[in-house]
N, C-alpha and C positions, 0 to 999 in steps of 0.2 A: 393501545396502536403499540405495537412491537418495535423496536430500536434495533440494531443491529450492527456490531464493530467488528471489523476484521482487523487483526492486528499481524503485519508482516513485517518479520525481522530480516532484514536484507545485508548482505555482504558485496563491498564493491571494491573486487581486487586491484583494479586499476587506478583508485583514486590514491593522490600523494598530498593532500591538502585540505583543508576544511573548505577552501573556494572552489576545489574542484569538486569534492562532493555535493556543496549547495549545488554547481552548476550541472549534475548530474541528477537531484532530488528532485529539485524545483520542476522542471519537465516532466517528470513522471509524474508527481501531485497533481499537476495543472492537465495531463492528459486525460487521467483517471477520472478527472472531475468531469472534464468534457464528455468524455464517453459514455459514460453511467451515471450521470447526476448524482454522483456521491460527494459526502464533503471529505476531505484529506486533509493530512498532517503529518509532519516528524513528531513523533512523540518523544523518542529516548535516543540516547547515545549522540546527542549533538557536537560533544567533544571529541568524538572520537573519528578518525577520518573515514575507514573502509566498514563502519557499520552504521546501520539506521535502523529504526523503529518507525514502520509507518502504521499509522491509523485511519481507517475508511471506515466511514459511518453512512447508514442506509435507515432510513424510517419509511413505513408501510405499514397498510392495514394488515398484512398477510406475511407471516413470517417464512413462509414456503418461499414465495417471491425473494425475501430479503437471501436465504441461502441460495437460491438460483443464481441473484446478481454478484455475490460472492464467489462461487463457482465459477462464472465467466469471466471475472476479473483476475482470478487466478489463474487461467487459460490464456487470457489475453496479456497477463505480465510475463507470462513465459514464452510467448509467442515474440512480443515487442522487444524485450530487454534480455534475450537468452545470455548475455554477459554478465547479468544482475543474478546472484545466486540469492535463494530463498532457503534460510537457515531455518526457520521455524513461522510457521502460519497458527493464527486461533481465530474461530468466531464466535463470538458471545451475541445472543438473543435476549435482549432485556425485556 
């Protein structure tokens, strides 16, 4: 059974504190979880105000389906949060 991991490194130019960053990140993670039925978490850059590494995991019996879900998430992310810059993205299928 394939497991997919989408890593999105993002830049939040308008954040000026860790509290402000959390206030921006948490709604993003919750909405992605709700819209796509995936697991989400902030993985790294916890102490850096303007950067975050988001981890999105998906389990399915079909790796093609996982890739499609991740592509939909990437497009959705850019439409829903145009002010958040995606610096790097990586897909791994295990």
